[in-house]
N, C-alpha and C positions, 0 to 999 in steps of 0.2 A: 609949783602952785598946786592946789587942790582942786583948782577949776580949770578944765580943757575945754576946749569948741573944736569942732570942725565942720566946715561949711563945702560942700561942691555940688557939682552938675554934671548932669548925664545925657546920653542920648541910645536906646535901642531901636536897632532896625531890623526888622525881621521878615523875610519874602518864604512864604511856603507854597510852593506848586505842589500837589498832588492828582492823581487820578483813581479814582473807584466805580467800577463796574462800567467803564468807558467815559464816565461824568469828571472833565478836569474840576478841579477848585483851584483856586487862587486866592489867596489872603497876604496882605501888606500890613506891616505893624510899624508904626512911629511913635515911639514914647520919649520926648523930651522931657526932663526932670530936674528937680533938685532937692537936697537934702540938707540937715541941719543935725548934728548931735552934739549933748552936753555930757559932760563926766565930770563927777564928785567923787574926790577920794578923800576919805579918812584915814590917816597914817595908813598900818597894812590891815585895818578891820573891815573898813566900809566901803565900797564903790557902790553907785549910782548912775548908768547911761540911760539918757531919755534922750530919742531922737524922732524927728520927722520927717516926712518925704512927702513932695508933691509930685505929681506925673499928669501929662496929660497925653492921653491915648487918640490915637486919629477916630477909632472908633467908639470909645466908650468916656471920651470925655475927662475931665479933672477927678484924678485918682488922690486922696489924701490917706497915708497910712503911718499913725504914730506906733511907737515902739518904746518900751521901757525893760532895762534887766538890773539886776541888783545882787549884790554879794556882800554877807556880812559873817565875818570870822569871828565866832565865839571863843576860840583857839585857836591855837596853829595846826589843831587837828581837828577842830569839828565846824563845819562850814554849811551854811545857807546859801541858796542861791534861787533866785524867782525872775521869770519874766510874763511878759504879757505884750500882745499888740494886735494889730488888725493885720490882717495879710488880703492879697489881691494876685488873681493869675487868670490870663483866660487860656483854657482848657484849649489843646488841640487833641479832639474827642477821637480821632482812628490812632493817631500815632499814642497817644496818651494808653490805648486800650487793644494795643495791637493784638493780644493773644485772640479777641472774638473773629479775627479775619482765618482761624483755624477751623473755625465750624462753618457749618453749611447754612447758616442761618442769614438772612437778610438783613439787612441795616437801614432803619428807619430813624430819622431827624425828624422827631415831632412838632419841635418848634426850633425858633434860632437859638442856640446856645449864648446864654449870657456868661458872663466871667464870674469867676467863683470869687466869693469874698468870706474871711469868716475873723473871729477873735478869736485868738487861743492864748494859753495863760498855763502856769504852771508854778511848780516847785520842787527843788532836790535838796535833799538834807544828808551830808556825806561825813562820816567817821572814820578816819586813819587811826589805825590801832598797831601795835608790835606784841607779838607772843612769841617771848626768847628772841632768837635771832630772826622770826619771820615777821615783815610787814605784810598788812592787807587793808581793807576798805571796806566799809558797810556804808549803804547807801539805800535811801527811798526816794523815790518820784513820783511826781502826779501830775500830770498834765491833761489841759481838756481844749478842746476844739469845738465852738459853737459856730456854725454855718450860718451864714446869713442868705449865699446862693452856694448851689453846688450842682455841678453836672451830673445827674443818675445815669447808670449804662443799667439798665434793665434787661437781664437775661433771662428770666423765669415767667414773665408774664403769659408770652405768646410761646408756643413750640419752636416756630418758624421766623420768628424776627428779634433781633435786639433792638428795644427803642433807647434811644437818647432824648433826655430832655430836660428842663431846669427844676430845680428842688423846689416842691410845693408842699410846705410845712415847715416841721423844725428837724433839724439833724445835728448830730453832735457826736463826738468821738472821745471817749474818757481814756486815760491809760494809767495802770498804776504797776509799778515795779518797785521789788526789793531785792536788793542783790547783797551777799558777802564774798570777796573776793580775797 
């Protein structure tokens, strides 16, 4: 069939206990969720995967994350891929930035850190080729992430303190790569 469906449920449990400067920290996360995925395929030329995920985080409530991926083969050797969707993660501020502990700076959590959320999307075009007996590929990638919230680790505002706080304004990341292999 050209149509495939997947449904599932999951449960994630995390217990984090750490200590910084004799101040213990304890965080427990419970995240039950469900997902659905639909795949449409047409011959060997086209494939589209659309999915949704719904989770309930014990501290942050309901989280909805849609996602879509696609692939189109113009020829056997020229392939276009694209993807887009929403992302969500709860940052572990110290563990994610362990290198800051090597400095002599104090750590300051200026506000309660919120989850990181973003929309990310991109495209890839790949061309396979053969020159004499040598095979290779040439590809172009473009990807972008637009953050709705992001953990900011500010090491430069104050010479003695590293500040942790939530994004206030806009933030994005864009990457472009061209490669011949």
